[in-house]
Each structure stands twice: as structure tokens, then as C-alpha cells.
MARVEX-899012 format. One line per field, with one value per atom (N, C-alpha, C): residue number from 1; chain; x, y, z. Coordinates in Angstrom, 3 decimals. Atoms other than C-alpha are relative to their C-alpha. Layout:
// MARVEX-899012
nr: NUM:...;
kette: A:...;
u: X:...;
v: Y:...;
w: Z:...;
// end
This chain:
// MARVEX-899012
nr: 1:1:1:2:2:2:3:3:3:4:4:4:5:5:5:6:6:6:7:7:7:8:8:8:9:9:9:10:10:10:11:11:11:12:12:12:13:13:13:14:14:14:15:15:15:16:16:16:17:17:17:18:18:18:19:19:19:20:20:20:21:21:21:22:22:22:23:23:23:24:24:24:25:25:25:26:26:26:27:27:27:28:28:28:29:29:29:30:30:30:31:31:31:32:32:32:33:33:33:34:34:34:35:35:35:36:36:36:37:37:37:38:38:38:39:39:39:40:40:40:41:41:41:42:42:42:43:43:43:44:44:44:45:45:45:46:46:46:47:47:47:48:48:48:49:49:49:50:50:50:51:51:51:52:52:52:53:53:53:54:54:54:55:55:55:56:56:56:57:57:57:58:58:58:59:59:59:60:60:60:61:61:61:62:62:62:63:63:63:64:64:64:65:65:65:66:66:66:67:67:67:68:68:68:69:69:69:70:70:70:71:71:71:72:72:72:73:73:73:74:74:74:75:75:75:76:76:76:77:77:77:78:78:78:79:79:79:80:80:80:81:81:81:82:82:82:83:83:83:84:84:84:85:85:85:86:86:86:87:87:87:88:88:88:89:89:89:90:90:90:91:91:91:92:92:92:93:93:93:94:94:94:95:95:95:96:96:96:97:97:97:98:98:98:99:99:99:100:100:100:101:101:101:102:102:102:103:103:103:104:104:104:105:105:105:106:106:106:107:107:107:108:108:108:109:109:109:110:110:110:111:111:111:112:112:112:113:113:113:114:114:114:115:115:115:116:116:116:117:117:117:118:118:118:119:119:119:120:120:120:121:121:121:122:122:122:123:123:123:124:124:124:125:125:125:126:126:126:127:127:127:128:128:128:129:129:129:130:130:130:131:131:131:132:132:132:133:133:133:134:134:134:135:135:135:136:136:136:137:137:137:138:138:138:139:139:139:140:140:140:141:141:141:142:142:142:143:143:143:144:144:144:145:145:145:146:146:146:147:147:147:148:148:148:149:149:149:150:150:150:151:151:151:152:152:152:153:153:153:154:154:154:155:155:155:156:156:156;
kette: A:A:A:A:A:A:A:A:A:A:A:A:A:A:A:A:A:A:A:A:A:A:A:A:A:A:A:A:A:A:A:A:A:A:A:A:A:A:A:A:A:A:A:A:A:A:A:A:A:A:A:A:A:A:A:A:A:A:A:A:A:A:A:A:A:A:A:A:A:A:A:A:A:A:A:A:A:A:A:A:A:A:A:A:A:A:A:A:A:A:A:A:A:A:A:A:A:A:A:A:A:A:A:A:A:A:A:A:A:A:A:A:A:A:A:A:A:A:A:A:A:A:A:A:A:A:A:A:A:A:A:A:A:A:A:A:A:A:A:A:A:A:A:A:A:A:A:A:A:A:A:A:A:A:A:A:A:A:A:A:A:A:A:A:A:A:A:A:A:A:A:A:A:A:A:A:A:A:A:A:A:A:A:A:A:A:A:A:A:A:A:A:A:A:A:A:A:A:A:A:A:A:A:A:A:A:A:A:A:A:A:A:A:A:A:A:A:A:A:A:A:A:A:A:A:A:A:A:A:A:A:A:A:A:A:A:A:A:A:A:A:A:A:A:A:A:A:A:A:A:A:A:A:A:A:A:A:A:A:A:A:A:A:A:A:A:A:A:A:A:A:A:A:A:A:A:A:A:A:A:A:A:A:A:A:A:A:A:A:A:A:A:A:A:A:A:A:A:A:A:A:A:A:A:A:A:A:A:A:A:A:A:A:A:A:A:A:A:A:A:A:A:A:A:A:A:A:A:A:A:A:A:A:A:A:A:A:A:A:A:A:A:A:A:A:A:A:A:A:A:A:A:A:A:A:A:A:A:A:A:A:A:A:A:A:A:A:A:A:A:A:A:A:A:A:A:A:A:A:A:A:A:A:A:A:A:A:A:A:A:A:A:A:A:A:A:A:A:A:A:A:A:A:A:A:A:A:A:A:A:A:A:A:A:A:A:A:A:A:A:A:A:A:A:A:A:A:A:A:A:A:A:A:A:A:A:A:A:A:A:A:A:A:A:A:A:A:A:A:A:A:A:A:A:A:A:A:A:A:A:A:A:A:A:A:A:A:A;
u: 0.440:116.511:0.272:-0.284:117.752:-1.252:1.255:114.769:0.175:-0.212:116.363:0.162:-0.020:115.640:0.333:-0.300:117.223:0.007:-0.026:117.074:1.138:-1.150:120.176:0.110:-0.214:121.260:0.818:-0.773:122.637:1.472:-1.445:126.412:0.686:-0.770:129.102:-0.072:0.140:128.641:-1.450:1.427:124.816:-0.580:0.520:124.491:-0.632:0.510:124.041:-1.281:1.202:121.502:-1.178:1.064:119.478:-0.545:0.406:119.430:-0.718:0.532:118.774:-1.361:1.291:115.937:-1.089:0.990:114.152:-0.243:0.166:114.797:-0.862:0.744:113.398:-1.502:1.461:110.000:-0.558:0.497:109.702:-0.182:0.098:110.423:-1.076:1.032:108.013:-1.374:1.329:105.058:-0.059:0.007:106.101:1.216:-1.196:108.908:0.895:-0.944:112.027:0.068:0.043:111.804:1.296:-1.210:114.464:0.228:-0.118:113.758:0.459:-0.469:114.217:1.512:-1.430:117.622:0.849:-0.745:118.757:0.204:-0.063:117.959:0.742:-0.583:118.998:1.471:-1.411:122.325:0.881:-0.773:123.364:-0.748:0.847:121.550:0.561:-0.581:123.974:-0.227:0.155:123.887:-1.473:1.406:120.159:-0.835:0.828:118.913:0.724:-0.668:121.398:0.611:-0.647:123.374:-1.000:1.042:120.073:-0.840:0.680:119.065:-0.920:0.852:117.286:0.757:-0.604:118.063:-0.431:0.338:118.126:0.151:-0.039:117.335:0.063:-0.160:118.354:-0.478:0.414:116.583:0.945:-0.969:119.058:-0.324:0.046:119.080:1.397:-1.319:121.930:0.672:-0.547:122.371:0.236:-0.221:122.412:-1.263:1.111:120.076:-1.219:1.251:116.455:-1.085:0.967:114.716:0.639:-0.532:115.179:-1.124:0.894:113.417:0.784:-0.663:114.350:-0.967:0.712:113.255:0.640:-0.537:113.676:-0.501:0.346:113.766:-0.579:0.673:111.309:-0.054:0.036:111.684:-1.194:1.087:109.516:-0.521:0.416:109.471:-0.752:0.682:108.096:1.046:-0.854:109.719:-0.854:0.671:108.756:0.554:-0.382:108.810:0.048:-0.187:110.229:0.921:-0.925:112.111:-0.018:0.154:110.725:-0.223:0.131:111.171:0.494:-0.409:111.558:0.244:-0.288:113.158:-1.143:1.090:110.647:0.163:-0.259:112.296:-0.347:0.242:111.774:-1.428:1.368:108.178:-0.792:0.796:105.678:0.647:-0.723:108.201:-0.097:0.146:107.130:1.061:-1.083:110.047:-0.540:0.570:107.875:-0.467:0.493:106.207:1.174:-1.181:109.565:0.678:-0.596:110.943:-0.829:0.844:107.961:0.104:-0.112:108.126:1.337:-1.323:111.857:0.064:-0.014:111.314:-0.775:0.767:108.643:0.818:-0.861:110.990:1.135:-1.113:113.875:-0.502:0.567:111.638:-0.224:0.189:110.726:1.346:-1.352:114.447:0.503:-0.434:115.007:-0.871:0.847:112.292:-1.199:1.134:109.595:-1.311:1.359:106.103:-1.015:0.891:104.602:0.818:-0.567:105.471:-1.022:0.918:103.989:0.656:-0.513:104.329:-0.864:0.711:103.336:0.114:0.002:102.345:-1.005:0.934:100.058:-1.086:1.161:96.593:0.106:-0.116:97.647:0.835:-0.871:100.088:-0.778:0.920:97.414:0.702:-0.655:99.752:0.693:-0.653:101.687:-1.034:1.049:98.481:-0.496:0.450:97.353:1.064:-1.104:100.761:0.035:-0.022:100.702:-1.196:1.203:97.121:0.123:-0.176:97.916:0.982:-0.987:100.835:-0.540:0.610:98.459:-0.039:0.045:98.904:-1.435:1.331:95.746:0.137:-0.055:94.918:0.156:-0.169:96.048:-1.280:1.211:93.282:0.113:-0.215:94.780:1.296:-1.183:97.150:0.837:-0.913:100.203:0.595:-0.588:101.845:1.201:-1.084:104.235:0.993:-0.971:107.485:-0.074:0.103:106.464:-1.326:1.203:104.011:-0.843:0.722:103.073:-0.740:0.589:102.044:-1.439:1.404:98.256:-0.659:0.479:97.913:1.019:-0.857:99.292:-0.603:0.446:99.113:0.920:-0.798:100.330:-0.231:0.063:100.998:0.502:-0.405:101.054:0.711:-0.802:103.705:-0.037:0.003:103.055:-1.312;
v: 1.127:99.618:0.295:-0.188:99.190:-0.240:0.124:99.849:-0.596:0.564:98.752:-1.510:1.457:95.071:-0.478:0.602:93.083:-1.516:1.456:89.435:-0.421:0.484:87.632:-1.503:1.443:84.061:-0.346:0.579:81.953:-0.013:0.089:82.138:-0.549:0.530:80.678:0.993:-0.841:81.999:0.208:-0.154:82.006:-1.196:1.238:78.520:0.220:-0.199:79.650:0.827:-0.836:82.365:-0.799:0.818:79.971:-0.978:0.949:77.384:0.719:-0.661:79.820:0.655:-0.626:81.737:-1.067:1.067:78.458:-0.700:0.655:76.798:0.874:-0.909:79.888:-0.090:0.038:79.820:-1.399:1.364:76.037:-0.264:0.240:75.892:0.858:-0.860:78.770:-0.667:0.572:76.791:-1.520:1.442:73.173:-0.630:0.708:70.680:-0.173:0.214:70.503:-1.497:1.409:67.210:-0.438:0.570:64.894:0.578:-0.523:66.085:1.458:-1.384:69.713:0.026:-0.010:68.928:-0.386:0.433:67.107:1.162:-1.106:70.138:1.196:-1.199:72.876:-0.147:0.199:71.316:-0.103:0.175:70.716:0.630:-0.626:73.288:-0.093:0.060:73.279:-1.380:1.369:69.492:-0.364:0.403:69.116:0.785:-0.862:71.983:0.422:-0.584:73.706:-1.061:1.037:70.653:-0.899:0.825:68.978:0.810:-0.802:71.774:1.065:-1.012:74.064:1.289:-1.298:77.485:0.413:-0.621:79.354:1.497:-1.450:83.050:0.571:-0.658:85.310:1.445:-1.404:88.568:0.656:-0.686:91.033:1.489:-1.449:94.569:0.452:-0.536:96.778:-0.753:0.684:94.601:-1.491:1.425:91.163:-0.712:0.846:88.283:0.188:-0.188:88.893:-0.971:0.964:86.174:-0.921:0.954:83.202:-0.883:1.034:80.658:-0.871:0.954:77.642:-0.444:0.659:76.216:-1.369:1.359:72.457:-0.682:0.651:70.706:-1.381:1.278:67.817:-0.827:0.699:66.844:0.404:-0.284:67.338:1.433:-1.398:71.137:0.397:-0.290:70.996:0.386:-0.449:72.914:0.225:-0.286:73.099:1.297:-1.200:76.523:-0.423:0.580:75.557:0.868:-0.626:76.707:1.524:-1.451:80.205:0.551:-0.627:82.350:1.429:-1.394:85.979:0.215:-0.238:87.110:0.800:-0.738:88.414:1.512:-1.445:91.851:0.595:-0.504:92.130:-0.238:0.275:90.924:1.301:-1.200:93.482:1.007:-0.909:95.061:-0.433:0.444:93.179:-0.980:0.923:90.752:-1.286:1.240:87.680:0.141:-0.214:89.124:0.201:-0.211:90.266:-1.333:1.318:86.753:-0.864:0.816:85.061:0.477:-0.521:87.362:-0.400:0.380:86.690:-1.504:1.455:82.936:-0.410:0.312:82.854:0.347:-0.383:84.721:-0.987:0.955:82.382:-1.357:1.280:79.319:0.012:-0.107:80.539:-0.122:0.086:81.003:-1.444:1.391:77.400:-0.945:0.807:76.213:-0.626:0.575:75.533:0.224:-0.086:74.824:0.078:0.034:74.342:0.188:-0.166:75.540:-0.547:0.411:73.847:0.257:-0.209:74.354:-0.755:0.613:72.748:0.947:-0.882:74.742:-0.538:0.422:74.601:1.051:-0.878:76.076:1.050:-1.007:77.908:1.212:-1.083:80.087:0.941:-0.845:82.566:1.061:-0.991:85.366:-0.654:0.699:82.849:-0.435:0.431:81.455:1.173:-1.186:84.965:0.421:-0.366:85.745:-0.912:0.944:82.594:0.201:-0.208:83.179:1.294:-1.278:86.808:-0.124:0.217:85.541:-0.918:0.828:83.283:-1.483:1.421:79.949:-0.390:0.528:77.828:-1.388:1.356:74.641:-1.042:1.065:71.511:-0.823:0.812:69.348:-1.314:1.276:66.140:0.085:-0.075:66.222:-1.272:1.141:63.981:-0.146:0.176:62.457:0.932:-0.921:64.850:-0.651:0.496:64.051:0.758:-0.811:66.661:-0.233:0.218:65.899:1.272:-1.261:69.612:0.458:-0.470:69.950:-0.478:0.357:70.057:0.834:-0.798:72.516:-0.136:0.038:72.038:0.953:-0.998:74.813:-0.074:0.016:75.238:1.262:-1.114:77.880:-0.523:0.438:76.964:1.177:-1.066:78.931:0.036:-0.047:78.028:0.448;
w: 0.804:118.069:-1.467:1.417:114.489:-0.823:0.739:112.242:-1.386:1.317:108.975:0.115:-0.022:108.453:-1.402:1.296:105.662:0.165:0.010:104.703:-0.901:0.770:103.537:0.137:-0.113:102.868:1.244:-1.103:105.716:-0.380:0.240:106.056:1.237:-1.117:108.245:1.161:-1.176:111.767:0.417:-0.317:111.618:0.741:-0.582:113.089:1.373:-1.361:116.712:-0.006:0.056:115.854:-0.546:0.584:113.668:1.050:-1.046:116.464:1.140:-1.190:119.315:-0.242:0.315:117.605:-0.030:0.092:116.880:1.334:-1.309:120.239:0.910:-0.884:121.986:-0.243:0.214:120.272:0.225:-0.205:120.326:1.494:-1.451:124.075:0.653:-0.574:124.744:-0.088:0.228:123.346:0.043:0.196:122.900:0.665:-0.441:123.498:-1.222:1.097:121.347:-0.259:0.373:119.476:-0.669:0.614:118.065:-1.394:1.362:114.502:0.021:-0.144:115.635:0.190:-0.317:117.077:-1.201:1.189:113.929:-0.971:0.954:111.772:0.592:-0.599:114.210:0.360:-0.332:115.191:-1.247:1.245:111.565:-1.176:1.019:109.422:-1.421:1.352:106.508:-0.607:0.508:106.154:-0.192:0.029:106.876:-1.006:0.848:104.696:-1.277:1.163:102.389:-0.901:0.812:101.254:-0.718:0.634:100.321:-0.989:1.010:97.921:0.533:-0.605:100.354:0.260:-0.310:101.749:1.403:-1.278:105.039:-0.206:0.084:105.218:1.408:-1.289:108.063:-0.114:-0.097:108.955:1.000:-0.861:110.406:0.067:-0.116:111.700:0.422:-0.340:112.882:1.136:-1.166:115.978:-0.211:0.265:114.348:-0.431:0.445:113.594:0.891:-0.742:114.582:-0.468:0.496:112.595:-1.017:0.965:110.302:-0.516:0.501:108.162:-0.966:0.886:106.091:-1.085:1.087:102.774:-0.141:0.059:102.891:-1.269:1.264:99.517:0.277:-0.207:99.473:-1.284:1.280:95.798:-0.834:0.949:92.708:0.093:-0.034:93.066:1.257:-1.264:96.622:1.050:-1.092:99.460:1.225:-1.264:103.107:0.565:-0.733:104.743:1.463:-1.328:108.124:0.852:-0.947:111.189:-0.107:0.068:111.030:1.390:-1.306:114.079:-0.025:-0.162:115.136:1.488:-1.415:118.365:0.634:-0.656:120.937:-0.116:0.059:120.852:-1.359:1.356:117.092:-0.479:0.418:116.975:-0.081:0.204:115.721:-0.921:0.897:113.332:-1.465:1.383:110.197:-0.459:0.339:110.342:-0.607:0.506:109.817:-1.434:1.360:106.727:-0.968:0.835:105.350:-0.308:0.200:105.853:-0.945:0.879:104.209:-1.438:1.365:101.190:-0.623:0.500:100.845:-0.271:0.175:101.267:-1.249:1.205:98.566:-1.241:1.126:96.218:-0.198:0.093:97.016:-0.467:0.437:96.572:-1.507:1.455:93.090:-0.722:0.599:92.304:-0.005:-0.106:93.419:-0.839:0.859:91.038:0.687:-0.735:93.622:-0.751:0.532:92.359:1.140:-1.167:95.815:1.264:-1.341:99.301:0.989:-1.061:102.336:1.341:-1.348:106.042:0.985:-1.118:109.297:1.180:-1.162:112.340:1.009:-1.033:115.336:0.149:-0.085:115.812:1.110:-1.068:119.009:-0.430:0.454:117.022:-0.918:0.770:115.905:-0.858:0.853:114.716:-1.217:1.117:112.584:-1.032:0.927:111.073:-0.846:0.736:110.106:-1.006:0.882:108.649:-1.230:1.113:106.508:-0.921:0.814:105.348:-0.808:0.700:104.468:-1.163:1.065:102.353:-1.098:1.031:100.410:0.284:-0.349:102.177:0.354:-0.273:102.383:0.619:-0.566:104.324:-1.119:0.993:102.476:-0.063:0.186:101.045:0.773:-0.678:102.407:0.800:-0.854:105.368:-0.130:0.017:105.365:1.396:-1.332:108.458:0.206:-0.333:110.195:0.954:-0.981:111.988:1.335:-1.208:114.589:0.724:-0.800:117.397:0.070:-0.166:117.621:-1.257:1.262:113.954:-0.138:0.185:113.745:-1.105:1.127:110.847:-1.133:1.183:107.336:-1.036:0.984:104.734:-1.214:1.210:101.174:-0.816:0.938:98.563:-1.338:1.341:94.873:-0.675:0.583:92.984:-1.523:1.468:89.343:-0.561;
// end
């Protein structure tokens, strides 16, 4: 097992890993929705070309995790499509990705990061809380049926 984990920007050739890592966790707990497919089948167009970013966690064997920053306008970014392969879980990949995403969001001028998740994903909720995310005061409608938790992190 490659112990050195690094996080790098999305590049050509990462499309399949980004899709597969996300499809795997979504299918394990939920159902892949239309909005998932739109983003996962066309990540460059849906995320990067709209002012966002995708980060890939890699080790010596390849991609082991990913997350996206989706530009929502007015300095707001959604932390989305975050997943870690089952084999790499427990190695600090999620925390490494969140730290890198927060840094990248600041570089992109973000004032606020928000995310949507589900209450059954206890390890993810702890990870987000440990990174400083707090429940939003007023929830907004989500395009995802599975989203029952919304959290935010103010960056300014």
C-alpha cells in the first residue's frame, strides 16, 4: 500500500476515477440521481469550466479520493462529490482532501463553503465538523433527494 498521499488538481485522464469513486459511495448508500450523472459524466464542463475545481488524492497506485468545489456565485462554493476508495479509508485521505479543498477555495476567492450530506454518513459528518463546518442556519432546497444535512464554513 502506498503510504504517501498527495492532492493535485484534476487533469485529463481523471474523468473515470472521479466518476467511479463517486458512483461507488453513492450506490453503497443511496441511488445515483440525474444530477449526479450530469456532474460525473461531464466534470470539466459542470465544475471546472464554471469557475470551480476538482482535486484528486493520489498515492503510488493512482487515484484514491476526490472532491469538487462548485462555484455558486458571490464567493460561495459547494464542497461536493467527495469520496475515498474503500481500500484507502482510514488513512486520513478525507481530511487531507478537505484541507486542500479549503485552501483551494480561498485561492479561488471563496468567502463561504457549504456542503450537503446525509445524516447516516457519520464518519463524513465528523470529518466536516472537525474541519470547522457547522449546520446552516436556514436550509435551502437541494437538487438531491438524499441531502438531509447542510453545513457551512465561513472563510473570511
